[in-house]
All heavy atoms as a GROMACS GRO file, in nm:
protein
  542
    1SER      N    1   4.809  11.616  35.471
    1SER     CA    2   4.815  11.670  35.609
    1SER      C    3   4.692  11.625  35.684
    1SER      O    4   4.688  11.634  35.808
    1SER     CB    5   4.830  11.820  35.610
    1SER     OG    6   4.716  11.880  35.553
    2LEU      N    7   4.582  11.583  35.613
    2LEU     CA    8   4.459  11.536  35.682
    2LEU      C    9   4.467  11.396  35.737
    2LEU      O   10   4.393  11.356  35.825
    2LEU     CB   11   4.340  11.551  35.586
    2LEU     CG   12   4.308  11.694  35.542
    2LEU    CD1   13   4.196  11.686  35.442
    2LEU    CD2   14   4.274  11.781  35.660
    3LEU      N   15   4.561  11.316  35.683
    3LEU     CA   16   4.575  11.183  35.726
    3LEU      C   17   4.672  11.170  35.842
    3LEU      O   18   4.773  11.238  35.853
    3LEU     CB   19   4.621  11.092  35.610
    3LEU     CG   20   4.532  11.080  35.494
    3LEU    CD1   21   4.601  11.000  35.383
    3LEU    CD2   22   4.400  11.018  35.530
    4VAL      N   23   4.644  11.082  35.930
    4VAL     CA   24   4.734  11.058  36.050
    4VAL      C   25   4.852  10.978  35.993
    4VAL      O   26   4.839  10.880  35.922
    4VAL     CB   27   4.661  10.976  36.157
    4VAL    CG1   28   4.753  10.942  36.268
    4VAL    CG2   29   4.537  11.051  36.212
    5GLN      N   30   4.970  11.025  36.026
    5GLN     CA   31   5.094  10.964  35.974
    5GLN      C   32   5.116  10.827  36.035
    5GLN      O   33   5.166  10.735  35.967
    5GLN     CB   34   5.210  11.059  36.000
    5GLN     CG   35   5.203  11.185  35.935
    5GLN     CD   36   5.200  11.174  35.784
    5GLN    OE1   37   5.267  11.081  35.723
    5GLN    NE2   38   5.130  11.261  35.714
    6ASP      N   39   5.091  10.808  36.160
    6ASP     CA   40   5.122  10.679  36.230
    6ASP      C   41   4.998  10.636  36.312
    6ASP      O   42   5.001  10.652  36.433
    6ASP     CB   43   5.244  10.694  36.315
    6ASP     CG   44   5.289  10.566  36.374
    6ASP    OD1   45   5.261  10.457  36.312
    6ASP    OD2   46   5.359  10.563  36.477
    7PRO      N   47   4.891  10.581  36.244
    7PRO     CA   48   4.774  10.548  36.329
    7PRO      C   49   4.802  10.427  36.422
    7PRO      O   50   4.875  10.340  36.387
    7PRO     CB   51   4.673  10.512  36.221
    7PRO     CG   52   4.754  10.470  36.103
    7PRO     CD   53   4.880  10.546  36.109
    8GLN      N   54   4.737  10.425  36.534
    8GLN     CA   55   4.746  10.320  36.628
    8GLN      C   56   4.611  10.246  36.633
    8GLN      O   57   4.512  10.305  36.666
    8GLN     CB   58   4.779  10.369  36.768
    8GLN     CG   59   4.912  10.442  36.777
    8GLN     CD   60   5.029  10.356  36.760
    8GLN    OE1   61   5.023  10.240  36.809
    8GLN    NE2   62   5.129  10.400  36.697
    9TRP      N   63   4.614  10.118  36.600
    9TRP     CA   64   4.494  10.037  36.596
    9TRP      C   65   4.499   9.929  36.702
    9TRP      O   66   4.602   9.861  36.712
    9TRP     CB   67   4.476   9.973  36.456
    9TRP     CG   68   4.456  10.069  36.347
    9TRP    CD1   69   4.556  10.121  36.270
    9TRP    CD2   70   4.342  10.134  36.306
    9TRP    NE1   71   4.507  10.206  36.179
    9TRP    CE2   72   4.374  10.221  36.202
    9TRP    CE3   73   4.205  10.128  36.351
    9TRP    CZ2   74   4.276  10.301  36.136
    9TRP    CZ3   75   4.115  10.207  36.287
    9TRP    CH2   76   4.148  10.290  36.180
   10ALA      N   77   4.392   9.910  36.775
   10ALA     CA   78   4.388   9.808  36.871
   10ALA      C   79   4.332   9.681  36.801
   10ALA      O   80   4.246   9.685  36.713
   10ALA     CB   81   4.292   9.838  36.983
   11ALA      N   82   4.392   9.564  36.831
   11ALA     CA   83   4.349   9.438  36.777
   11ALA      C   84   4.202   9.406  36.827
   11ALA      O   85   4.173   9.428  36.944
   11ALA     CB   86   4.446   9.324  36.815
   12PRO      N   87   4.119   9.351  36.738
   12PRO     CA   88   3.980   9.313  36.785
   12PRO      C   89   3.990   9.201  36.888
   12PRO      O   90   4.078   9.119  36.889
   12PRO     CB   91   3.915   9.264  36.664
   12PRO     CG   92   4.012   9.262  36.554
   12PRO     CD   93   4.141   9.324  36.601
   13ARG      N   94   3.901   9.207  36.982
   13ARG     CA   95   3.895   9.099  37.087
   13ARG      C   96   3.752   9.072  37.123
   13ARG      O   97   3.662   9.151  37.099
   13ARG     CB   98   3.977   9.141  37.206
   13ARG     CG   99   3.928   9.261  37.272
   13ARG     CD  100   4.010   9.302  37.389
   13ARG     NE  101   3.963   9.434  37.434
   13ARG     CZ  102   4.028   9.516  37.508
   13ARG    NH1  103   4.153   9.478  37.546
   13ARG    NH2  104   3.979   9.626  37.546
   14LEU      N  105   3.726   8.955  37.173
   14LEU     CA  106   3.590   8.913  37.212
   14LEU      C  107   3.548   8.980  37.347
   14LEU      O  108   3.633   9.016  37.430
   14LEU     CB  109   3.588   8.762  37.228
   14LEU     CG  110   3.616   8.677  37.105
   14LEU    CD1  111   3.611   8.534  37.139
   14LEU    CD2  112   3.516   8.710  36.994
   15LEU      N  113   3.419   8.997  37.356
   15LEU     CA  114   3.361   9.052  37.482
   15LEU      C  115   3.394   8.961  37.597
   15LEU      O  116   3.405   8.838  37.581
   15LEU     CB  117   3.213   9.069  37.470
   15LEU     CG  118   3.156   9.168  37.365
   15LEU    CD1  119   3.006   9.156  37.362
   15LEU    CD2  120   3.193   9.308  37.403
   16HIS      N  121   3.398   9.016  37.712
   16HIS     CA  122   3.411   8.936  37.833
   16HIS      C  123   3.276   8.881  37.870
   16HIS      O  124   3.181   8.949  37.888
   16HIS     CB  125   3.464   9.022  37.954
   16HIS     CG  126   3.471   8.945  38.082
   16HIS    ND1  127   3.566   8.847  38.102
   16HIS    CD2  128   3.394   8.947  38.189
   16HIS    CE1  129   3.550   8.794  38.220
   16HIS    NE2  130   3.448   8.854  38.277
   17LEU      N  131   3.269   8.747  37.876
   17LEU     CA  132   3.140   8.678  37.905
   17LEU      C  133   3.139   8.633  38.049
   17LEU      O  134   3.242   8.602  38.107
   17LEU     CB  135   3.124   8.557  37.811
   17LEU     CG  136   3.112   8.589  37.665
   17LEU    CD1  137   3.102   8.459  37.585
   17LEU    CD2  138   2.991   8.677  37.635
   18PRO      N  139   3.016   8.628  38.111
   18PRO     CA  140   3.009   8.580  38.250
   18PRO      C  141   3.044   8.432  38.258
   18PRO      O  142   3.037   8.360  38.162
   18PRO     CB  143   2.866   8.604  38.288
   18PRO     CG  144   2.792   8.611  38.158
   18PRO     CD  145   2.888   8.660  38.059
   19ASP      N  146   3.088   8.389  38.372
   19ASP     CA  147   3.125   8.250  38.399
   19ASP      C  148   3.008   8.157  38.384
   19ASP      O  149   3.020   8.046  38.342
   19ASP     CB  150   3.189   8.230  38.541
   19ASP     CG  151   3.323   8.299  38.548
   19ASP    OD1  152   3.395   8.317  38.447
   19ASP    OD2  153   3.358   8.344  38.659
   20ASN      N  154   2.888   8.205  38.422
   20ASN     CA  155   2.769   8.121  38.413
   20ASN      C  156   2.689   8.159  38.288
   20ASN      O  157   2.641   8.273  38.278
   20ASN     CB  158   2.687   8.147  38.543
   20ASN     CG  159   2.564   8.055  38.554
   20ASN    OD1  160   2.533   7.989  38.460
   20ASN    ND2  161   2.506   8.055  38.672
   21TYR      N  162   2.667   8.066  38.203
   21TYR     CA  163   2.590   8.086  38.080
   21TYR      C  164   2.454   8.136  38.106
   21TYR      O  165   2.399   8.220  38.034
   21TYR     CB  166   2.588   7.957  37.991
   21TYR     CG  167   2.500   7.970  37.872
   21TYR    CD1  168   2.544   8.036  37.760
   21TYR    CD2  169   2.369   7.917  37.871
   21TYR    CE1  170   2.459   8.049  37.647
   21TYR    CE2  171   2.288   7.930  37.761
   21TYR     CZ  172   2.335   7.997  37.649
   21TYR     OH  173   2.255   8.008  37.537
   22ASN      N  174   2.390   8.088  38.213
   22ASN     CA  175   2.255   8.123  38.249
   22ASN      C  176   2.236   8.272  38.271
   22ASN      O  177   2.132   8.332  38.239
   22ASN     CB  178   2.206   8.046  38.372
   22ASN     CG  179   2.059   8.059  38.396
   22ASN    OD1  180   1.977   8.046  38.301
   22ASN    ND2  181   2.020   8.084  38.517
   23THR      N  182   2.344   8.339  38.319
   23THR     CA  183   2.338   8.480  38.341
   23THR      C  184   2.314   8.554  38.209
   23THR      O  185   2.226   8.641  38.203
   23THR     CB  186   2.470   8.528  38.405
   23THR    OG1  187   2.490   8.461  38.526
   23THR    CG2  188   2.467   8.679  38.433
   24ILE      N  189   2.393   8.530  38.103
   24ILE     CA  190   2.378   8.592  37.981
   24ILE      C  191   2.246   8.552  37.912
   24ILE      O  192   2.185   8.636  37.849
   24ILE     CB  193   2.500   8.576  37.890
   24ILE    CG1  194   2.505   8.675  37.780
   24ILE    CG2  195   2.506   8.431  37.830
   24ILE    CD1  196   2.634   8.681  37.705
   25PHE      N  197   2.207   8.428  37.923
   25PHE     CA  198   2.082   8.379  37.866
   25PHE      C  199   1.965   8.454  37.926
   25PHE      O  200   1.876   8.501  37.857
   25PHE     CB  201   2.066   8.229  37.889
   25PHE     CG  202   1.936   8.180  37.834
   25PHE    CD1  203   1.922   8.148  37.700
   25PHE    CD2  204   1.828   8.158  37.917
   25PHE    CE1  205   1.798   8.106  37.648
   25PHE    CE2  206   1.704   8.110  37.865
   25PHE     CZ  207   1.693   8.086  37.731
   26GLN      N  208   1.959   8.473  38.057
   26GLN     CA  209   1.848   8.536  38.124
   26GLN      C  210   1.844   8.689  38.086
   26GLN      O  211   1.737   8.746  38.072
   26GLN     CB  212   1.858   8.527  38.277
   26GLN     CG  213   1.824   8.391  38.325
   26GLN     CD  214   1.686   8.342  38.292
   26GLN    OE1  215   1.592   8.417  38.296
   26GLN    NE2  216   1.674   8.213  38.254
   27TYR      N  217   1.962   8.751  38.068
   27TYR     CA  218   1.966   8.892  38.031
   27TYR      C  219   1.905   8.919  37.893
   27TYR      O  220   1.834   9.012  37.873
   27TYR     CB  221   2.112   8.940  38.035
   27TYR     CG  222   2.123   9.087  37.998
   27TYR    CD1  223   2.090   9.189  38.089
   27TYR    CD2  224   2.164   9.123  37.869
   27TYR    CE1  225   2.105   9.321  38.053
   27TYR    CE2  226   2.173   9.255  37.836
   27TYR     CZ  227   2.140   9.356  37.927
   27TYR     OH  228   2.151   9.487  37.893
   28TYR      N  229   1.939   8.830  37.796
   28TYR     CA  230   1.894   8.853  37.659
   28TYR      C  231   1.761   8.778  37.628
   28TYR      O  232   1.706   8.804  37.521
   28TYR     CB  233   2.002   8.811  37.554
   28TYR     CG  234   2.115   8.908  37.556
   28TYR    CD1  235   2.239   8.881  37.616
   28TYR    CD2  236   2.102   9.028  37.496
   28TYR    CE1  237   2.336   8.972  37.612
   28TYR    CE2  238   2.197   9.125  37.490
   28TYR     CZ  239   2.316   9.097  37.550
   28TYR     OH  240   2.420   9.188  37.545
   29HIS      N  241   1.713   8.693  37.716
   29HIS     CA  242   1.584   8.620  37.691
   29HIS      C  243   1.472   8.719  37.673
   29HIS      O  244   1.444   8.803  37.758
   29HIS     CB  245   1.560   8.525  37.809
   29HIS     CG  246   1.435   8.442  37.785
   29HIS    ND1  247   1.431   8.344  37.688
   29HIS    CD2  248   1.319   8.437  37.848
   29HIS    CE1  249   1.315   8.282  37.692
   29HIS    NE2  250   1.243   8.334  37.791
   30ARG      N  251   1.401   8.712  37.561
   30ARG     CA  252   1.285   8.795  37.528
   30ARG      C  253   1.320   8.944  37.512
   30ARG      O  254   1.239   9.028  37.520
   30ARG     CB  255   1.176   8.781  37.635
   30ARG     CG  256   1.128   8.642  37.652
   30ARG     CD  257   0.984   8.628  37.615
   30ARG     NE  258   0.932   8.499  37.649
   30ARG     CZ  259   0.901   8.409  37.552
   30ARG    NH1  260   0.908   8.438  37.429
   30ARG    NH2  261   0.857   8.292  37.597
   31LYS      N  262   1.448   8.976  37.489
   31LYS     CA  263   1.491   9.112  37.464
   31LYS      C  264   1.454   9.148  37.322
   31LYS      O  265   1.453   9.068  37.231
   31LYS     CB  266   1.644   9.127  37.487
   31LYS     CG  267   1.686   9.268  37.480
   31LYS     CD  268   1.834   9.279  37.525
   31LYS     CE  269   1.872   9.424  37.506
   31LYS     NZ  270   1.974   9.467  37.599
   32SER      N  271   1.426   9.276  37.300
   32SER     CA  272   1.387   9.323  37.166
   32SER      C  273   1.510   9.359  37.078
   32SER      O  274   1.615   9.400  37.128
   32SER     CB  275   1.304   9.453  37.175
   32SER     OG  276   1.184   9.422  37.252
   33CYS      N  277   1.495   9.338  36.948
   33CYS     CA  278   1.597   9.372  36.859
   33CYS      C  279   1.611   9.528  36.853
   33CYS      O  280   1.510   9.598  36.855
   33CYS     CB  281   1.560   9.321  36.714
   33CYS     SG  282   1.671   9.376  36.582
   34THR      N  283   1.736   9.576  36.844
   34THR     CA  284   1.757   9.723  36.842
   34THR      C  285   1.709   9.783  36.710
   34THR      O  286   1.688   9.903  36.705
   34THR     CB  287   1.905   9.753  36.869
   34THR    OG1  288   1.985   9.681  36.779
   34THR    CG2  289   1.939   9.711  37.012
   35SER      N  290   1.708   9.708  36.605
   35SER     CA  291   1.669   9.763  36.473
   35SER      C  292   1.516   9.766  36.454
   35SER      O  293   1.459   9.868  36.422
   35SER     CB  294   1.727   9.679  36.360
   35SER     OG  295   1.870   9.696  36.363
   36CYS      N  296   1.453   9.649  36.473
   36CYS     CA  297   1.304   9.645  36.442
   36CYS      C  298   1.218   9.655  36.566
   36CYS      O  299   1.100   9.672  36.550
   36CYS     CB  300   1.275   9.511  36.366
   36CYS     SG  301   1.302   9.360  36.461
   37GLY      N  302   1.271   9.634  36.687
   37GLY     CA  303   1.191   9.646  36.806
   37GLY      C  304   1.114   9.518  36.842
   37GLY      O  305   1.047   9.523  36.944
   38LYS      N  306   1.126   9.416  36.761
   38LYS     CA  307   1.051   9.287  36.792
   38LYS      C  308   1.145   9.189  36.866
   38LYS      O  309   1.265   9.209  36.864
   38LYS     CB  310   1.014   9.223  36.658
   38LYS     CG  311   0.917   9.307  36.575
   38LYS     CD  312   0.889   9.239  36.445
   38LYS     CE  313   0.801   9.326  36.350
   38LYS     NZ  314   0.782   9.261  36.222
   39THR      N  315   1.082   9.098  36.933
   39THR     CA  316   1.160   8.989  36.995
   39THR      C  317   1.199   8.886  36.888
   39THR      O  318   1.107   8.826  36.827
   39THR     CB  319   1.078   8.922  37.105
   39THR    OG1  320   1.040   9.022  37.203
   39THR    CG2  321   1.157   8.813  37.174
   40PRO      N  322   1.329   8.870  36.858
   40PRO     CA  323   1.368   8.778  36.751
   40PRO      C  324   1.333   8.636  36.782
   40PRO      O  325   1.347   8.588  36.891
   40PRO     CB  326   1.518   8.796  36.738
   40PRO     CG  327   1.554   8.912  36.822
   40PRO     CD  328   1.439   8.937  36.921
   41LYS      N  329   1.291   8.565  36.677
   41LYS     CA  330   1.266   8.419  36.683
   41LYS      C  331   1.404   8.350  36.700
   41LYS      O  332   1.417   8.258  36.784
   41LYS     CB  333   1.193   8.366  36.563
   41LYS     CG  334   1.168   8.218  36.569
   41LYS     CD  335   1.097   8.169  36.444
   41LYS     CE  336   1.081   8.021  36.446
   41LYS     NZ  337   1.034   7.963  36.323
   42ASP      N  338   1.496   8.392  36.626
   42ASP     CA  339   1.637   8.342  36.634
   42ASP      C  340   1.728   8.457  36.663
   42ASP      O  341   1.780   8.523  36.572
   42ASP     CB  342   1.675   8.274  36.504
   42ASP     CG  343   1.592   8.151  36.470
   42ASP    OD1  344   1.571   8.066  36.558
   42ASP    OD2  345   1.545   8.140  36.356
   43PRO      N  346   1.757   8.486  36.790
   43PRO     CA  347   1.841   8.603  36.824
   43PRO      C  348   1.988   8.566  36.811
   43PRO      O  349   2.025   8.447  36.815
   43PRO     CB  350   1.807   8.632  36.968
   43PRO     CG  351   1.766   8.506  37.022
   43PRO     CD  352   1.691   8.434  36.909
   44ALA      N  353   2.070   8.668  36.799
   44ALA     CA  354   2.215   8.647  36.796
   44ALA      C  355   2.280   8.764  36.863
   44ALA      O  356   2.232   8.880  36.868
   44ALA     CB  357   2.268   8.645  36.650
   45LEU      N  358   2.395   8.740  36.925
   45LEU     CA  359   2.472   8.839  36.993
   45LEU      C  360   2.613   8.840  36.934
   45LEU      O  361   2.680   8.738  36.932
   45LEU     CB  362   2.481   8.806  37.147
   45LEU     CG  363   2.566   8.892  37.230
   45LEU    CD1  364   2.500   9.037  37.241
   45LEU    CD2  365   2.578   8.837  37.373
   46CYS      N  366   2.656   8.958  36.886
   46CYS     CA  367   2.790   8.973  36.830
   46CYS      C  368   2.890   8.971  36.949
   46CYS      O  369   2.876   9.053  37.043
   46CYS     CB  370   2.810   9.100  36.748
   46CYS     SG  371   2.970   9.124  36.688
   47LEU      N  372   2.987   8.876  36.943
   47LEU     CA  373   3.082   8.868  37.056
   47LEU      C  374   3.197   8.967  37.042
   47LEU      O  375   3.282   8.974  37.125
   47LEU     CB  376   3.134   8.726  37.058
   47LEU     CG  377   3.031   8.618  37.093
   47LEU    CD1  378   3.089   8.480  37.096
   47LEU    CD2  379   2.960   8.644  37.227
   48VAL      N  380   3.192   9.048  36.939
   48VAL     CA  381   3.296   9.154  36.924
   48VAL      C  382   3.242   9.290  36.966
   48VAL      O  383   3.298   9.356  37.050
   48VAL     CB  384   3.353   9.154  36.775
   48VAL    CG1  385   3.452   9.266  36.762
   48VAL    CG2  386   3.414   9.022  36.736
   49CYS      N  387   3.128   9.328  36.910
   49CYS     CA  388   3.075   9.462  36.942
   49CYS      C  389   2.959   9.458  37.042
   49CYS      O  390   2.920   9.558  37.093
   49CYS     CB  391   3.028   9.534  36.814
   49CYS     SG  392   2.878   9.466  36.738
   50GLY      N  393   2.899   9.342  37.065
   50GLY     CA  394   2.790   9.332  37.164
   50GLY      C  395   2.650   9.359  37.111
   50GLY      O  396   2.555   9.371  37.188
   51ALA      N  397   2.640   9.372  36.975
   51ALA     CA  398   2.508   9.406  36.917
   51ALA      C  399   2.415   9.287  36.928
   51ALA      O  400   2.458   9.172  36.903
   51ALA     CB  401   2.528   9.444  36.767
   52PHE      N  402   2.294   9.312  36.965
   52PHE     CA  403   2.184   9.208  36.976
   52PHE      C  404   2.100   9.219  36.851
   52PHE      O  405   2.043   9.325  36.832
   52PHE     CB  406   2.103   9.227  37.100
   52PHE     CG  407   2.001   9.122  37.123
   52PHE    CD1  408   2.035   8.997  37.162
   52PHE    CD2  409   1.868   9.152  37.102
   52PHE    CE1  410   1.941   8.896  37.186
   52PHE    CE2  411   1.769   9.051  37.126
   52PHE     CZ  412   1.805   8.930  37.164
   53VAL      N  413   2.102   9.114  36.766
   53VAL     CA  414   2.036   9.123  36.634
   53VAL      C  415   1.950   9.005  36.606
   53VAL      O  416   1.954   8.903  36.674
   53VAL     CB  417   2.142   9.138  36.520
   53VAL    CG1  418   2.224   9.268  36.538
   53VAL    CG2  419   2.234   9.016  36.519
   54CYS      N  420   1.867   9.021  36.499
   54CYS     CA  421   1.784   8.905  36.451
   54CYS      C  422   1.881   8.822  36.362
   54CYS      O  423   1.939   8.873  36.266
   54CYS     CB  424   1.671   8.956  36.365
   54CYS     SG  425   1.552   9.058  36.459
   55LEU      N  426   1.892   8.696  36.391
   55LEU     CA  427   1.982   8.610  36.316
   55LEU      C  428   1.940   8.589  36.172
   55LEU      O  429   2.014   8.615  36.081
   55LEU     CB  430   2.002   8.478  36.389
   55LEU     CG  431   2.090   8.371  36.321
   55LEU    CD1  432   2.230   8.422  36.308
   55LEU    CD2  433   2.090   8.239  36.399
   56LYS      N  434   1.815   8.539  36.156
   56LYS     CA  435   1.766   8.509  36.018
   56LYS      C  436   1.639   8.587  35.991
   56LYS      O  437   1.562   8.552  35.900
   56LYS     CB  438   1.738   8.361  36.007
   56LYS     CG  439   1.864   8.272  36.027
   56LYS     CD  440   1.829   8.126  36.007
   56LYS     CE  441   1.798   8.065  36.139
   56LYS     NZ  442   1.767   7.924  36.129
   57GLY      N  443   1.611   8.691  36.060
   57GLY     CA  444   1.487   8.767  36.048
   57GLY      C  445   1.481   8.845  35.920
   57GLY      O  446   1.581   8.916  35.881
   58HIS      N  447   1.371   8.832  35.849
   58HIS     CA  448   1.355   8.906  35.724
   58HIS      C  449   1.320   9.053  35.754
   58HIS      O  450   1.329   9.141  35.669
   58HIS     CB  451   1.240   8.848  35.647
   58HIS     CG  452   1.270   8.707  35.598
   58HIS    ND1  453   1.366   8.678  35.501
   58HIS    CD2  454   1.223   8.585  35.642
   58HIS    CE1  455   1.371   8.545  35.489
   58HIS    NE2  456   1.290   8.488  35.572
   59CYS      N  457   1.282   9.080  35.881
   59CYS     CA  458   1.244   9.220  35.920
   59CYS      C  459   1.356   9.311  35.914
   59CYS      O  460   1.336   9.435  35.891
   59CYS     CB  461   1.185   9.213  36.060
   59CYS     SG  462   1.294   9.139  36.184
   60CYS      N  463   1.475   9.273  35.934
   60CYS     CA  464   1.592   9.361  35.941
   60CYS      C  465   1.688   9.352  35.819
   60CYS      O  466   1.800   9.399  35.827
   60CYS     CB  467   1.665   9.336  36.069
   60CYS     SG  468   1.574   9.369  36.215
   61LYS      N  469   1.639   9.288  35.715
   61LYS     CA  470   1.725   9.274  35.596
   61LYS      C  471   1.746   9.412  35.530
   61LYS      O  472   1.658   9.493  35.528
   61LYS     CB  473   1.661   9.179  35.496
   61LYS     CG  474   1.690   9.036  35.511
   61LYS     CD  475   1.645   8.957  35.396
   61LYS     CE  476   1.685   8.810  35.410
   61LYS     NZ  477   1.643   8.734  35.296
   62GLN      N  478   1.867   9.431  35.484
   62GLN     CA  479   1.900   9.549  35.402
   62GLN      C  480   1.960   9.506  35.273
   62GLN      O  481   2.065   9.440  35.271
   62GLN     CB  482   2.000   9.637  35.484
   62GLN     CG  483   1.941   9.696  35.605
   62GLN     CD  484   2.040   9.784  35.681
   62GLN    OE1  485   2.143   9.818  35.625
   62GLN    NE2  486   2.009   9.821  35.807
   63GLN      N  487   1.897   9.539  35.166
   63GLN     CA  488   1.945   9.502  35.030
   63GLN      C  489   1.964   9.353  35.020
   63GLN      O  490   2.060   9.308  34.964
   63GLN     CB  491   2.068   9.577  34.996
   63GLN     CG  492   2.050   9.734  34.992
   63GLN     CD  493   2.175   9.806  34.970
   63GLN    OE1  494   2.283   9.749  34.968
   63GLN    NE2  495   2.164   9.930  34.944
   64GLY      N  496   1.872   9.276  35.081
   64GLY     CA  497   1.873   9.131  35.072
   64GLY      C  498   1.976   9.061  35.164
   64GLY      O  499   1.995   8.939  35.158
   65VAL      N  500   2.038   9.137  35.255
   65VAL     CA  501   2.135   9.080  35.346
   65VAL      C  502   2.082   9.086  35.488
   65VAL      O  503   2.039   9.188  35.531
   65VAL     CB  504   2.271   9.161  35.336
   65VAL    CG1  505   2.374   9.100  35.428
   65VAL    CG2  506   2.326   9.158  35.197
   66CYS      N  507   2.086   8.971  35.557
   66CYS     CA  508   2.033   8.962  35.693
   66CYS      C  509   2.118   9.049  35.788
   66CYS      O  510   2.236   9.075  35.766
   66CYS     CB  511   2.037   8.818  35.743
   66CYS     SG  512   1.908   8.721  35.661
   67GLU      N  513   2.055   9.097  35.894
   67GLU     CA  514   2.122   9.183  35.992
   67GLU      C  515   2.248   9.124  36.055
   67GLU      O  516   2.348   9.196  36.073
   67GLU     CB  517   2.021   9.219  36.100
   67GLU     CG  518   2.067   9.317  36.203
   67GLU     CD  519   1.966   9.345  36.306
   67GLU    OE1  520   1.876   9.261  36.336
   67GLU    OE2  521   1.975   9.455  36.363
   68CYS      N  522   2.248   9.001  36.079
   68CYS     CA  523   2.359   8.931  36.145
   68CYS      C  524   2.481   8.937  36.050
   68CYS      O  525   2.590   8.952  36.100
   68CYS     CB  526   2.324   8.791  36.183
   68CYS     SG  527   2.436   8.717  36.296
   69VAL      N  528   2.463   8.931  35.927
   69VAL     CA  529   2.575   8.928  35.833
   69VAL      C  530   2.630   9.074  35.820
   69VAL      O  531   2.747   9.094  35.808
   69VAL     CB  532   2.531   8.881  35.693
   69VAL    CG1  533   2.641   8.897  35.589
   69VAL    CG2  534   2.489   8.735  35.701
   70LEU      N  535   2.537   9.172  35.827
   70LEU     CA  536   2.584   9.314  35.817
   70LEU      C  537   2.669   9.348  35.938
   70LEU      O  538   2.763   9.420  35.926
   70LEU     CB  539   2.457   9.405  35.817
   70LEU     CG  540   2.374   9.396  35.691
   70LEU    CD1  541   2.242   9.483  35.708
   70LEU    CD2  542   2.445   9.440  35.572
   0.00000   0.00000   0.00000
């Protein structure tokens, strides 16, 4: 009785991006990582959830796995 009998799931989709790449570049340029608070040397933006993360940063590794993979 605790489980939903007929769950409704929405299919994943990509974020809506601006027409001009420079707009998104300027917004995230020099932005701090939400996990470590530092400006990433190699930043990454998840196009599904919108998370701004360190791509290859050792600062945000958890159990040997980089933040971008998590």
